[in-house]
PDB file of N, CA, C and O in Angstrom:
ATOM      1  N   VAL A   1      -4.138  -5.869 -13.443  1.00  0.00           N
ATOM      2  CA  VAL A   1      -3.433  -4.660 -14.144  1.00  0.00           C
ATOM      3  C   VAL A   1      -3.811  -3.292 -13.502  1.00  0.00           C
ATOM      4  O   VAL A   1      -5.016  -3.061 -13.605  1.00  0.00           O
ATOM      5  N   ALA A   2      -3.432  -2.780 -13.167  1.00  0.00           N
ATOM      6  CA  ALA A   2      -3.663  -1.147 -13.259  1.00  0.00           C
ATOM      7  C   ALA A   2      -2.778  -0.192 -13.316  1.00  0.00           C
ATOM      8  O   ALA A   2      -1.655  -0.485 -12.905  1.00  0.00           O
ATOM      9  N   GLU A   3      -2.982   1.036 -13.767  1.00  0.00           N
ATOM     10  CA  GLU A   3      -2.204   2.065 -13.950  1.00  0.00           C
ATOM     11  C   GLU A   3      -2.336   2.939 -12.986  1.00  0.00           C
ATOM     12  O   GLU A   3      -3.314   3.115 -12.260  1.00  0.00           O
ATOM     13  N   TYR A   4      -0.862   3.737 -13.000  1.00  0.00           N
ATOM     14  CA  TYR A   4      -0.259   4.982 -12.094  1.00  0.00           C
ATOM     15  C   TYR A   4       0.249   5.555 -12.635  1.00  0.00           C
ATOM     16  O   TYR A   4       1.120   5.119 -13.389  1.00  0.00           O
ATOM     17  N   SER A   5      -0.105   7.105 -12.497  1.00  0.00           N
ATOM     18  CA  SER A   5       0.066   8.216 -13.337  1.00  0.00           C
ATOM     19  C   SER A   5       0.463   9.410 -12.643  1.00  0.00           C
ATOM     20  O   SER A   5      -0.327   9.895 -11.833  1.00  0.00           O
ATOM     21  N   HIS A   6       1.382   9.855 -12.809  1.00  0.00           N
ATOM     22  CA  HIS A   6       1.694  11.530 -12.389  1.00  0.00           C
ATOM     23  C   HIS A   6       0.700  12.232 -11.828  1.00  0.00           C
ATOM     24  O   HIS A   6       0.747  12.908 -10.800  1.00  0.00           O
ATOM     25  N   ASP A   7      -0.233  12.035 -12.576  1.00  0.00           N
ATOM     26  CA  ASP A   7      -1.570  13.115 -11.746  1.00  0.00           C
ATOM     27  C   ASP A   7      -1.821  12.617 -10.396  1.00  0.00           C
ATOM     28  O   ASP A   7      -2.282  13.475  -9.642  1.00  0.00           O
ATOM     29  N   HIS A   8      -1.660  11.580  -9.943  1.00  0.00           N
ATOM     30  CA  HIS A   8      -1.654  11.002  -8.313  1.00  0.00           C
ATOM     31  C   HIS A   8      -0.488  11.322  -7.377  1.00  0.00           C
ATOM     32  O   HIS A   8      -0.833  11.598  -6.228  1.00  0.00           O
ATOM     33  N   GLY A   9       0.895  11.343  -7.650  1.00  0.00           N
ATOM     34  CA  GLY A   9       2.165  11.736  -7.105  1.00  0.00           C
ATOM     35  C   GLY A   9       3.023  11.642  -8.177  1.00  0.00           C
ATOM     36  O   GLY A   9       2.739  11.589  -9.374  1.00  0.00           O
ATOM     37  N   CYS A  10       4.504  11.622  -7.435  1.00  0.00           N
ATOM     38  CA  CYS A  10       5.768  11.584  -7.823  1.00  0.00           C
ATOM     39  C   CYS A  10       6.491  10.485  -8.340  1.00  0.00           C
ATOM     40  O   CYS A  10       7.138  10.455  -9.387  1.00  0.00           O
ATOM     41  N   THR A  11       6.309   9.511  -7.444  1.00  0.00           N
ATOM     42  CA  THR A  11       7.111   8.345  -7.490  1.00  0.00           C
ATOM     43  C   THR A  11       6.663   7.191  -6.519  1.00  0.00           C
ATOM     44  O   THR A  11       6.593   7.099  -5.294  1.00  0.00           O
ATOM     45  N   VAL A  12       6.442   6.512  -7.368  1.00  0.00           N
ATOM     46  CA  VAL A  12       5.295   4.781  -7.097  1.00  0.00           C
ATOM     47  C   VAL A  12       6.581   4.555  -6.263  1.00  0.00           C
ATOM     48  O   VAL A  12       7.693   4.965  -6.594  1.00  0.00           O
ATOM     49  N   ILE A  13       6.359   4.007  -5.387  1.00  0.00           N
ATOM     50  CA  ILE A  13       6.936   2.709  -4.236  1.00  0.00           C
ATOM     51  C   ILE A  13       6.096   1.603  -4.251  1.00  0.00           C
ATOM     52  O   ILE A  13       4.923   1.446  -3.911  1.00  0.00           O
ATOM     53  N   GLY A  14       7.135   0.706  -4.822  1.00  0.00           N
ATOM     54  CA  GLY A  14       6.463  -0.807  -5.056  1.00  0.00           C
ATOM     55  C   GLY A  14       6.161  -1.414  -3.395  1.00  0.00           C
ATOM     56  O   GLY A  14       6.849  -1.230  -2.391  1.00  0.00           O
ATOM     57  N   GLY A  15       5.160  -2.018  -3.514  1.00  0.00           N
ATOM     58  CA  GLY A  15       4.841  -2.983  -2.635  1.00  0.00           C
ATOM     59  C   GLY A  15       5.264  -4.243  -1.903  1.00  0.00           C
ATOM     60  O   GLY A  15       6.386  -4.603  -1.549  1.00  0.00           O
ATOM     61  N   ASN A  16       3.913  -4.898  -1.748  1.00  0.00           N
ATOM     62  CA  ASN A  16       3.860  -6.003  -1.285  1.00  0.00           C
ATOM     63  C   ASN A  16       2.809  -6.497  -1.211  1.00  0.00           C
ATOM     64  O   ASN A  16       2.000  -5.571  -1.263  1.00  0.00           O
ATOM     65  N   VAL A  17       1.955  -8.052  -1.054  1.00  0.00           N
ATOM     66  CA  VAL A  17       1.362  -8.609  -1.137  1.00  0.00           C
ATOM     67  C   VAL A  17       0.819  -9.082   0.292  1.00  0.00           C
ATOM     68  O   VAL A  17       1.378  -9.979   0.922  1.00  0.00           O
ATOM     69  N   TYR A  18      -0.408  -8.351   0.792  1.00  0.00           N
ATOM     70  CA  TYR A  18      -0.779  -9.471   2.059  1.00  0.00           C
ATOM     71  C   TYR A  18      -0.828 -10.783   2.391  1.00  0.00           C
ATOM     72  O   TYR A  18      -1.736 -11.457   1.905  1.00  0.00           O
ATOM     73  N   ARG A  19      -0.283 -11.130   2.893  1.00  0.00           N
ATOM     74  CA  ARG A  19      -0.450 -12.899   3.031  1.00  0.00           C
ATOM     75  C   ARG A  19      -0.485 -12.766   4.666  1.00  0.00           C
ATOM     76  O   ARG A  19       0.317 -13.654   4.958  1.00  0.00           O
ATOM     77  N   GLY A  20      -0.877 -12.259   5.791  1.00  0.00           N
ATOM     78  CA  GLY A  20      -1.128 -11.983   6.821  1.00  0.00           C
ATOM     79  C   GLY A  20      -2.299 -12.753   7.684  1.00  0.00           C
ATOM     80  O   GLY A  20      -2.947 -13.426   6.882  1.00  0.00           O
ATOM     81  N   LYS A  21      -2.702 -12.873   8.735  1.00  0.00           N
ATOM     82  CA  LYS A  21      -3.760 -13.732   9.557  1.00  0.00           C
ATOM     83  C   LYS A  21      -4.508 -12.343  10.311  1.00  0.00           C
ATOM     84  O   LYS A  21      -5.723 -12.325  10.507  1.00  0.00           O
ATOM     85  N   ALA A  22      -3.965 -11.653  10.543  1.00  0.00           N
ATOM     86  CA  ALA A  22      -4.737 -10.307  11.582  1.00  0.00           C
ATOM     87  C   ALA A  22      -5.695  -9.902  10.902  1.00  0.00           C
ATOM     88  O   ALA A  22      -6.801 -10.009  11.433  1.00  0.00           O
ATOM     89  N   GLN A  23      -5.617  -9.260   9.407  1.00  0.00           N
ATOM     90  CA  GLN A  23      -6.488  -8.555   8.488  1.00  0.00           C
ATOM     91  C   GLN A  23      -7.170  -9.412   7.386  1.00  0.00           C
ATOM     92  O   GLN A  23      -6.892  -9.380   6.187  1.00  0.00           O
ATOM     93  N   PRO A  24      -8.222 -10.275   8.064  1.00  0.00           N
ATOM     94  CA  PRO A  24      -8.444 -11.363   6.628  1.00  0.00           C
ATOM     95  C   PRO A  24      -9.149 -10.596   5.526  1.00  0.00           C
ATOM     96  O   PRO A  24      -9.024 -11.048   4.387  1.00  0.00           O
ATOM     97  N   ALA A  25      -9.934  -9.406   5.720  1.00  0.00           N
ATOM     98  CA  ALA A  25     -10.243  -8.516   4.394  1.00  0.00           C
ATOM     99  C   ALA A  25      -9.078  -7.969   3.387  1.00  0.00           C
ATOM    100  O   ALA A  25      -9.436  -7.524   2.297  1.00  0.00           O
ATOM    101  N   LEU A  26      -7.866  -7.989   3.684  1.00  0.00           N
ATOM    102  CA  LEU A  26      -6.795  -7.790   3.026  1.00  0.00           C
ATOM    103  C   LEU A  26      -6.140  -8.579   2.177  1.00  0.00           C
ATOM    104  O   LEU A  26      -5.707  -8.232   1.078  1.00  0.00           O
ATOM    105  N   VAL A  27      -6.040  -9.871   2.771  1.00  0.00           N
ATOM    106  CA  VAL A  27      -5.592 -11.003   1.599  1.00  0.00           C
ATOM    107  C   VAL A  27      -5.134 -10.870   0.461  1.00  0.00           C
ATOM    108  O   VAL A  27      -5.828 -10.189  -0.295  1.00  0.00           O
ATOM    109  N   GLY A  28      -3.964 -11.385  -0.041  1.00  0.00           N
ATOM    110  CA  GLY A  28      -3.926 -11.174  -1.257  1.00  0.00           C
ATOM    111  C   GLY A  28      -4.107  -9.789  -2.271  1.00  0.00           C
ATOM    112  O   GLY A  28      -4.101  -9.725  -3.501  1.00  0.00           O
ATOM    113  N   GLY A  29      -4.269  -8.714  -1.237  1.00  0.00           N
ATOM    114  CA  GLY A  29      -3.877  -7.485  -1.922  1.00  0.00           C
ATOM    115  C   GLY A  29      -2.576  -7.158  -2.110  1.00  0.00           C
ATOM    116  O   GLY A  29      -1.733  -7.658  -1.365  1.00  0.00           O
ATOM    117  N   TYR A  30      -2.165  -6.185  -3.229  1.00  0.00           N
ATOM    118  CA  TYR A  30      -1.584  -5.338  -3.703  1.00  0.00           C
ATOM    119  C   TYR A  30      -1.551  -4.292  -3.131  1.00  0.00           C
ATOM    120  O   TYR A  30      -2.551  -3.576  -3.072  1.00  0.00           O
ATOM    121  N   PHE A  31      -0.224  -3.918  -2.498  1.00  0.00           N
ATOM    122  CA  PHE A  31      -0.200  -2.569  -1.694  1.00  0.00           C
ATOM    123  C   PHE A  31       0.729  -1.959  -2.063  1.00  0.00           C
ATOM    124  O   PHE A  31       1.709  -2.644  -1.772  1.00  0.00           O
ATOM    125  N   PHE A  32       1.138  -0.785  -2.689  1.00  0.00           N
ATOM    126  CA  PHE A  32       1.672  -0.004  -2.886  1.00  0.00           C
ATOM    127  C   PHE A  32       1.835   1.699  -2.298  1.00  0.00           C
ATOM    128  O   PHE A  32       0.861   1.973  -1.597  1.00  0.00           O
ATOM    129  N   GLY A  33       2.825   2.874  -2.425  1.00  0.00           N
ATOM    130  CA  GLY A  33       2.325   3.973  -2.445  1.00  0.00           C
ATOM    131  C   GLY A  33       3.273   4.779  -3.052  1.00  0.00           C
ATOM    132  O   GLY A  33       4.172   4.203  -3.665  1.00  0.00           O
ATOM    133  N   ASP A  34       3.264   6.273  -3.003  1.00  0.00           N
ATOM    134  CA  ASP A  34       3.305   7.445  -3.553  1.00  0.00           C
ATOM    135  C   ASP A  34       4.511   8.251  -2.281  1.00  0.00           C
ATOM    136  O   ASP A  34       4.126   8.524  -1.144  1.00  0.00           O
ATOM    137  N   TYR A  35       5.667   8.472  -2.669  1.00  0.00           N
ATOM    138  CA  TYR A  35       6.396   8.778  -1.624  1.00  0.00           C
ATOM    139  C   TYR A  35       5.833  10.185  -1.581  1.00  0.00           C
ATOM    140  O   TYR A  35       5.253  10.457  -0.530  1.00  0.00           O
ATOM    141  N   CYS A  36       5.893  11.345  -2.704  1.00  0.00           N
ATOM    142  CA  CYS A  36       5.404  12.949  -2.690  1.00  0.00           C
ATOM    143  C   CYS A  36       3.745  12.824  -1.610  1.00  0.00           C
ATOM    144  O   CYS A  36       3.600  13.266  -0.470  1.00  0.00           O
ATOM    145  N   SER A  37       2.917  12.234  -2.290  1.00  0.00           N
ATOM    146  CA  SER A  37       1.706  12.407  -1.752  1.00  0.00           C
ATOM    147  C   SER A  37       1.664  11.588  -0.395  1.00  0.00           C
ATOM    148  O   SER A  37       1.370  12.346   0.529  1.00  0.00           O
ATOM    149  N   GLY A  38       1.826  10.538  -0.064  1.00  0.00           N
ATOM    150  CA  GLY A  38       1.865   9.904   1.361  1.00  0.00           C
ATOM    151  C   GLY A  38       0.858   8.870   1.077  1.00  0.00           C
ATOM    152  O   GLY A  38       0.584   8.078   1.978  1.00  0.00           O
ATOM    153  N   THR A  39       0.120   8.754  -0.358  1.00  0.00           N
ATOM    154  CA  THR A  39      -0.972   8.151  -0.863  1.00  0.00           C
ATOM    155  C   THR A  39      -0.518   6.361  -0.680  1.00  0.00           C
ATOM    156  O   THR A  39       0.473   5.792  -1.138  1.00  0.00           O
ATOM    157  N   ILE A  40      -1.508   5.862   0.051  1.00  0.00           N
ATOM    158  CA  ILE A  40      -1.171   4.435  -0.041  1.00  0.00           C
ATOM    159  C   ILE A  40      -2.458   3.583  -0.917  1.00  0.00           C
ATOM    160  O   ILE A  40      -3.624   3.706  -0.541  1.00  0.00           O
ATOM    161  N   TRP A  41      -2.186   2.940  -1.807  1.00  0.00           N
ATOM    162  CA  TRP A  41      -3.044   1.891  -2.567  1.00  0.00           C
ATOM    163  C   TRP A  41      -3.247   0.630  -2.642  1.00  0.00           C
ATOM    164  O   TRP A  41      -2.391  -0.120  -2.172  1.00  0.00           O
ATOM    165  N   ALA A  42      -4.282   0.160  -3.175  1.00  0.00           N
ATOM    166  CA  ALA A  42      -4.425  -1.727  -3.047  1.00  0.00           C
ATOM    167  C   ALA A  42      -5.080  -1.977  -3.760  1.00  0.00           C
ATOM    168  O   ALA A  42      -6.280  -1.708  -3.821  1.00  0.00           O
ATOM    169  N   ILE A  43      -4.367  -2.616  -4.545  1.00  0.00           N
ATOM    170  CA  ILE A  43      -5.135  -3.862  -5.854  1.00  0.00           C
ATOM    171  C   ILE A  43      -5.840  -4.895  -5.581  1.00  0.00           C
ATOM    172  O   ILE A  43      -5.268  -5.858  -5.072  1.00  0.00           O
ATOM    173  N   ASP A  44      -6.908  -4.936  -5.783  1.00  0.00           N
ATOM    174  CA  ASP A  44      -7.480  -6.302  -5.236  1.00  0.00           C
ATOM    175  C   ASP A  44      -7.162  -7.204  -6.714  1.00  0.00           C
ATOM    176  O   ASP A  44      -7.159  -6.827  -7.886  1.00  0.00           O
ATOM    177  N   PRO A  45      -6.932  -8.391  -6.170  1.00  0.00           N
ATOM    178  CA  PRO A  45      -6.339  -9.306  -7.054  1.00  0.00           C
ATOM    179  C   PRO A  45      -7.780 -10.534  -7.408  1.00  0.00           C
ATOM    180  O   PRO A  45      -7.599 -11.712  -7.717  1.00  0.00           O
ATOM    181  N   SER A  46      -8.711 -10.074  -7.305  1.00  0.00           N
ATOM    182  CA  SER A  46      -9.847 -11.146  -7.410  1.00  0.00           C
ATOM    183  C   SER A  46     -10.212 -10.453  -8.754  1.00  0.00           C
ATOM    184  O   SER A  46     -11.430 -10.280  -8.726  1.00  0.00           O
ATOM    185  N   SER A  47      -9.646  -9.938 -10.023  1.00  0.00           N
ATOM    186  CA  SER A  47     -10.060 -10.008 -11.029  1.00  0.00           C
ATOM    187  C   SER A  47      -9.284  -9.856 -12.201  1.00  0.00           C
ATOM    188  O   SER A  47      -8.189  -9.359 -11.938  1.00  0.00           O
ATOM    189  N   ASP A  48      -9.456 -10.105 -13.401  1.00  0.00           N
ATOM    190  CA  ASP A  48      -8.094  -9.941 -14.200  1.00  0.00           C
ATOM    191  C   ASP A  48      -8.353  -9.081 -15.381  1.00  0.00           C
ATOM    192  O   ASP A  48      -7.676  -9.158 -16.406  1.00  0.00           O
ATOM    193  N   THR A  49      -9.532  -8.107 -15.191  1.00  0.00           N
ATOM    194  CA  THR A  49      -9.494  -6.881 -15.633  1.00  0.00           C
ATOM    195  C   THR A  49      -9.384  -5.938 -14.990  1.00  0.00           C
ATOM    196  O   THR A  49      -9.705  -5.809 -13.809  1.00  0.00           O
ATOM    197  N   PRO A  50      -8.753  -4.894 -15.937  1.00  0.00           N
ATOM    198  CA  PRO A  50      -7.895  -3.828 -15.508  1.00  0.00           C
ATOM    199  C   PRO A  50      -8.886  -2.930 -14.364  1.00  0.00           C
ATOM    200  O   PRO A  50     -10.112  -2.921 -14.483  1.00  0.00           O
ATOM    201  N   ARG A  51      -8.346  -2.366 -13.523  1.00  0.00           N
ATOM    202  CA  ARG A  51      -9.272  -1.324 -12.833  1.00  0.00           C
ATOM    203  C   ARG A  51      -8.164  -0.136 -12.041  1.00  0.00           C
ATOM    204  O   ARG A  51      -7.052   0.280 -12.366  1.00  0.00           O
ATOM    205  N   GLU A  52      -9.010   0.136 -10.942  1.00  0.00           N
ATOM    206  CA  GLU A  52      -8.411   1.269 -10.411  1.00  0.00           C
ATOM    207  C   GLU A  52      -7.949   1.150  -9.050  1.00  0.00           C
ATOM    208  O   GLU A  52      -8.734   0.701  -8.215  1.00  0.00           O
ATOM    209  N   PRO A  53      -7.214   1.364  -8.836  1.00  0.00           N
ATOM    210  CA  PRO A  53      -6.175   1.104  -7.214  1.00  0.00           C
ATOM    211  C   PRO A  53      -7.230   1.605  -6.576  1.00  0.00           C
ATOM    212  O   PRO A  53      -7.910   2.406  -7.216  1.00  0.00           O
ATOM    213  N   THR A  54      -7.647   1.270  -5.155  1.00  0.00           N
ATOM    214  CA  THR A  54      -8.494   1.414  -4.140  1.00  0.00           C
ATOM    215  C   THR A  54      -7.206   2.113  -3.193  1.00  0.00           C
ATOM    216  O   THR A  54      -6.098   1.652  -2.921  1.00  0.00           O
ATOM    217  N   VAL A  55      -7.969   3.657  -2.754  1.00  0.00           N
ATOM    218  CA  VAL A  55      -6.935   4.589  -1.780  1.00  0.00           C
ATOM    219  C   VAL A  55      -7.166   3.873  -0.107  1.00  0.00           C
ATOM    220  O   VAL A  55      -8.185   3.893   0.584  1.00  0.00           O
ATOM    221  N   VAL A  56      -6.260   3.466   0.097  1.00  0.00           N
ATOM    222  CA  VAL A  56      -5.886   2.860   1.352  1.00  0.00           C
ATOM    223  C   VAL A  56      -5.885   4.037   2.726  1.00  0.00           C
ATOM    224  O   VAL A  56      -6.515   4.135   3.779  1.00  0.00           O
ATOM    225  N   LEU A  57      -4.713   4.887   1.976  1.00  0.00           N
ATOM    226  CA  LEU A  57      -4.469   5.870   3.347  1.00  0.00           C
ATOM    227  C   LEU A  57      -3.648   6.894   2.493  1.00  0.00           C
ATOM    228  O   LEU A  57      -2.768   6.501   1.728  1.00  0.00           O
ATOM    229  N   GLN A  58      -4.106   8.838   2.715  1.00  0.00           N
ATOM    230  CA  GLN A  58      -3.937   9.518   2.099  1.00  0.00           C
ATOM    231  C   GLN A  58      -3.398  10.241   3.041  1.00  0.00           C
ATOM    232  O   GLN A  58      -3.886  10.397   4.161  1.00  0.00           O
ATOM    233  N   GLY A  59      -1.671  11.041   2.367  1.00  0.00           N
ATOM    234  CA  GLY A  59      -1.533  12.169   3.077  1.00  0.00           C
ATOM    235  C   GLY A  59      -0.922  11.945   4.477  1.00  0.00           C
ATOM    236  O   GLY A  59      -1.392  11.126   5.267  1.00  0.00           O
ATOM    237  N   GLY A  60       0.312  12.834   4.777  1.00  0.00           N
ATOM    238  CA  GLY A  60       0.839  12.596   5.861  1.00  0.00           C
ATOM    239  C   GLY A  60       1.814  11.451   6.256  1.00  0.00           C
ATOM    240  O   GLY A  60       2.085  10.951   7.348  1.00  0.00           O
ATOM    241  N   ALA A  61       2.200  11.238   5.128  1.00  0.00           N
ATOM    242  CA  ALA A  61       3.512  10.514   5.151  1.00  0.00           C
ATOM    243  C   ALA A  61       4.402  10.542   3.780  1.00  0.00           C
ATOM    244  O   ALA A  61       3.947  10.656   2.642  1.00  0.00           O
ATOM    245  N   SER A  62       6.033  10.388   4.220  1.00  0.00           N
ATOM    246  CA  SER A  62       6.705  10.056   2.969  1.00  0.00           C
ATOM    247  C   SER A  62       7.168   8.928   2.832  1.00  0.00           C
ATOM    248  O   SER A  62       8.240   8.675   3.382  1.00  0.00           O
ATOM    249  N   ILE A  63       6.441   7.852   2.001  1.00  0.00           N
ATOM    250  CA  ILE A  63       6.456   6.558   1.947  1.00  0.00           C
ATOM    251  C   ILE A  63       7.456   6.319   1.245  1.00  0.00           C
ATOM    252  O   ILE A  63       7.507   6.982   0.209  1.00  0.00           O
ATOM    253  N   SER A  64       8.425   5.484   1.457  1.00  0.00           N
ATOM    254  CA  SER A  64       9.732   5.004   1.283  1.00  0.00           C
ATOM    255  C   SER A  64      10.398   3.628   0.575  1.00  0.00           C
ATOM    256  O   SER A  64      11.289   3.373  -0.236  1.00  0.00           O
ATOM    257  N   SER A  65       9.283   2.808   1.492  1.00  0.00           N
ATOM    258  CA  SER A  65       9.284   1.723   1.613  1.00  0.00           C
ATOM    259  C   SER A  65       8.583   1.095   2.125  1.00  0.00           C
ATOM    260  O   SER A  65       8.024   1.534   3.130  1.00  0.00           O
ATOM    261  N   PHE A  66       8.270  -0.402   1.578  1.00  0.00           N
ATOM    262  CA  PHE A  66       6.943  -1.610   1.758  1.00  0.00           C
ATOM    263  C   PHE A  66       7.969  -2.905   2.781  1.00  0.00           C
ATOM    264  O   PHE A  66       9.042  -3.167   2.238  1.00  0.00           O
ATOM    265  N   GLY A  67       7.765  -3.492   3.827  1.00  0.00           N
ATOM    266  CA  GLY A  67       8.034  -4.716   4.083  1.00  0.00           C
ATOM    267  C   GLY A  67       6.815  -5.357   4.475  1.00  0.00           C
ATOM    268  O   GLY A  67       5.658  -5.004   4.249  1.00  0.00           O
ATOM    269  N   GLU A  68       7.326  -6.528   5.207  1.00  0.00           N
ATOM    270  CA  GLU A  68       6.886  -7.725   6.042  1.00  0.00           C
ATOM    271  C   GLU A  68       7.029  -8.595   6.838  1.00  0.00           C
ATOM    272  O   GLU A  68       7.993  -9.342   6.667  1.00  0.00           O
ATOM    273  N   ASP A  69       6.280  -8.787   7.806  1.00  0.00           N
ATOM    274  CA  ASP A  69       7.326  -9.708   8.978  1.00  0.00           C
ATOM    275  C   ASP A  69       7.101 -11.106   9.171  1.00  0.00           C
ATOM    276  O   ASP A  69       6.129 -11.559   8.566  1.00  0.00           O
ATOM    277  N   GLU A  70       7.838 -11.980   9.943  1.00  0.00           N
ATOM    278  CA  GLU A  70       7.254 -13.259   9.414  1.00  0.00           C
ATOM    279  C   GLU A  70       6.179 -13.610   9.602  1.00  0.00           C
ATOM    280  O   GLU A  70       6.023 -14.817   9.419  1.00  0.00           O
ATOM    281  N   ALA A  71       5.104 -12.926   9.976  1.00  0.00           N
ATOM    282  CA  ALA A  71       3.783 -13.428  10.180  1.00  0.00           C
ATOM    283  C   ALA A  71       3.131 -12.687   9.089  1.00  0.00           C
ATOM    284  O   ALA A  71       1.942 -12.812   8.794  1.00  0.00           O
ATOM    285  N   GLY A  72       3.700 -12.160   8.695  1.00  0.00           N
ATOM    286  CA  GLY A  72       2.829 -11.522   6.922  1.00  0.00           C
ATOM    287  C   GLY A  72       2.621 -10.375   6.979  1.00  0.00           C
ATOM    288  O   GLY A  72       2.505  -9.777   5.909  1.00  0.00           O
ATOM    289  N   GLU A  73       2.510  -9.725   8.085  1.00  0.00           N
ATOM    290  CA  GLU A  73       1.831  -8.085   8.465  1.00  0.00           C
ATOM    291  C   GLU A  73       2.868  -6.960   7.755  1.00  0.00           C
ATOM    292  O   GLU A  73       4.082  -6.861   7.932  1.00  0.00           O
ATOM    293  N   LEU A  74       2.059  -6.208   6.961  1.00  0.00           N
ATOM    294  CA  LEU A  74       2.787  -5.042   6.155  1.00  0.00           C
ATOM    295  C   LEU A  74       2.901  -3.677   6.891  1.00  0.00           C
ATOM    296  O   LEU A  74       1.999  -3.208   7.586  1.00  0.00           O
ATOM    297  N   TYR A  75       3.985  -3.147   6.688  1.00  0.00           N
ATOM    298  CA  TYR A  75       4.705  -2.112   7.102  1.00  0.00           C
ATOM    299  C   TYR A  75       5.235  -1.396   5.907  1.00  0.00           C
ATOM    300  O   TYR A  75       5.660  -1.873   4.855  1.00  0.00           O
ATOM    301  N   ALA A  76       5.128  -0.197   6.269  1.00  0.00           N
ATOM    302  CA  ALA A  76       5.310   1.092   5.607  1.00  0.00           C
ATOM    303  C   ALA A  76       6.372   1.968   6.111  1.00  0.00           C
ATOM    304  O   ALA A  76       6.039   2.517   7.161  1.00  0.00           O
ATOM    305  N   THR A  77       7.373   2.229   5.756  1.00  0.00           N
ATOM    306  CA  THR A  77       8.251   3.241   6.527  1.00  0.00           C
ATOM    307  C   THR A  77       8.327   4.739   5.776  1.00  0.00           C
ATOM    308  O   THR A  77       8.613   4.967   4.601  1.00  0.00           O
ATOM    309  N   ASP A  78       7.997   5.630   6.779  1.00  0.00           N
ATOM    310  CA  ASP A  78       7.810   7.014   6.437  1.00  0.00           C
ATOM    311  C   ASP A  78       9.033   7.846   6.995  1.00  0.00           C
ATOM    312  O   ASP A  78       9.322   8.323   8.092  1.00  0.00           O
ATOM    313  N   ILE A  79       9.656   7.804   5.672  1.00  0.00           N
ATOM    314  CA  ILE A  79      11.410   8.592   5.746  1.00  0.00           C
ATOM    315  C   ILE A  79      11.006  10.083   6.195  1.00  0.00           C
ATOM    316  O   ILE A  79      11.888  10.554   6.912  1.00  0.00           O
ATOM    317  N   GLY A  80      10.187  10.755   6.033  1.00  0.00           N
ATOM    318  CA  GLY A  80       9.575  12.314   6.522  1.00  0.00           C
ATOM    319  C   GLY A  80       9.693  12.189   7.673  1.00  0.00           C
ATOM    320  O   GLY A  80      10.549  12.931   8.155  1.00  0.00           O
ATOM    321  N   GLY A  81       8.935  11.229   8.695  1.00  0.00           N
ATOM    322  CA  GLY A  81       8.675  11.055   9.675  1.00  0.00           C
ATOM    323  C   GLY A  81       9.096  10.524  10.663  1.00  0.00           C
ATOM    324  O   GLY A  81       8.593  10.668  11.778  1.00  0.00           O
ATOM    325  N   GLY A  82      10.201   9.746  10.374  1.00  0.00           N
ATOM    326  CA  GLY A  82      11.154   8.918  10.772  1.00  0.00           C
ATOM    327  C   GLY A  82       9.925   7.675  11.453  1.00  0.00           C
ATOM    328  O   GLY A  82       9.981   7.388  12.648  1.00  0.00           O
ATOM    329  N   ARG A  83       9.226   7.248  10.841  1.00  0.00           N
ATOM    330  CA  ARG A  83       7.859   6.338  11.390  1.00  0.00           C
ATOM    331  C   ARG A  83       8.006   4.633  10.531  1.00  0.00           C
ATOM    332  O   ARG A  83       8.539   4.415   9.443  1.00  0.00           O
ATOM    333  N   LEU A  84       7.440   3.787  11.318  1.00  0.00           N
ATOM    334  CA  LEU A  84       7.209   2.586  10.751  1.00  0.00           C
ATOM    335  C   LEU A  84       5.856   2.578  10.937  1.00  0.00           C
ATOM    336  O   LEU A  84       5.372   2.900  12.022  1.00  0.00           O
ATOM    337  N   LEU A  85       5.093   2.198   9.869  1.00  0.00           N
ATOM    338  CA  LEU A  85       3.279   2.333   9.492  1.00  0.00           C
ATOM    339  C   LEU A  85       2.910   1.187   9.531  1.00  0.00           C
ATOM    340  O   LEU A  85       3.601   0.508   8.772  1.00  0.00           O
ATOM    341  N   ARG A  86       1.948   0.457  10.181  1.00  0.00           N
ATOM    342  CA  ARG A  86       1.602  -1.110  10.243  1.00  0.00           C
ATOM    343  C   ARG A  86       0.418  -0.662   9.163  1.00  0.00           C
ATOM    344  O   ARG A  86      -0.332   0.309   9.253  1.00  0.00           O
ATOM    345  N   LEU A  87       0.474  -1.557   8.229  1.00  0.00           N
ATOM    346  CA  LEU A  87      -0.857  -1.640   7.602  1.00  0.00           C
ATOM    347  C   LEU A  87      -1.970  -2.259   8.268  1.00  0.00           C
ATOM    348  O   LEU A  87      -1.743  -3.284   8.912  1.00  0.00           O
ATOM    349  N   THR A  88      -3.190  -1.778   8.212  1.00  0.00           N
ATOM    350  CA  THR A  88      -4.411  -2.561   9.077  1.00  0.00           C
ATOM    351  C   THR A  88      -5.831  -2.124   7.993  1.00  0.00           C
ATOM    352  O   THR A  88      -5.772  -1.179   7.207  1.00  0.00           O
ATOM    353  N   GLY A  89      -6.958  -2.946   8.142  1.00  0.00           N
ATOM    354  CA  GLY A  89      -8.339  -2.627   7.463  1.00  0.00           C
ATOM    355  C   GLY A  89      -8.882  -1.992   8.524  1.00  0.00           C
ATOM    356  O   GLY A  89      -8.376  -1.718   9.612  1.00  0.00           O
ATOM    357  N   ARG A  90     -10.081  -1.763   8.052  1.00  0.00           N
ATOM    358  CA  ARG A  90     -10.954  -0.984   8.996  1.00  0.00           C
ATOM    359  C   ARG A  90     -12.516  -1.646   8.615  1.00  0.00           C
ATOM    360  O   ARG A  90     -12.659  -2.157   7.504  1.00  0.00           O
ATOM    361  N   ARG A  91     -13.188  -1.625   9.180  1.00  0.00           N
ATOM    362  CA  ARG A  91     -14.853  -1.872   8.797  1.00  0.00           C
ATOM    363  C   ARG A  91     -15.521  -0.729   8.493  1.00  0.00           C
ATOM    364  O   ARG A  91     -16.717  -0.771   8.202  1.00  0.00           O
TER     365      ARG A  91
END
């Protein structure tokens, strides 16, 4: 369970659960974004208690949609920059 307020942006863009194999640290996480701020968050599914989403990326994109390829890798579209962004984990 997580809460999103307009203090974080203007429009929540629903995302996807990561089911790919290329980024093991992301498996099971739910990713969503905000159109106005360009922020992408992840929610860790390992707990049933309410928690704050983790910021994955901030700014620089007008997130309009999420999708996944046949291998379960996640992508976000940037309608303002005309880009397709692949979500990856960092160590």
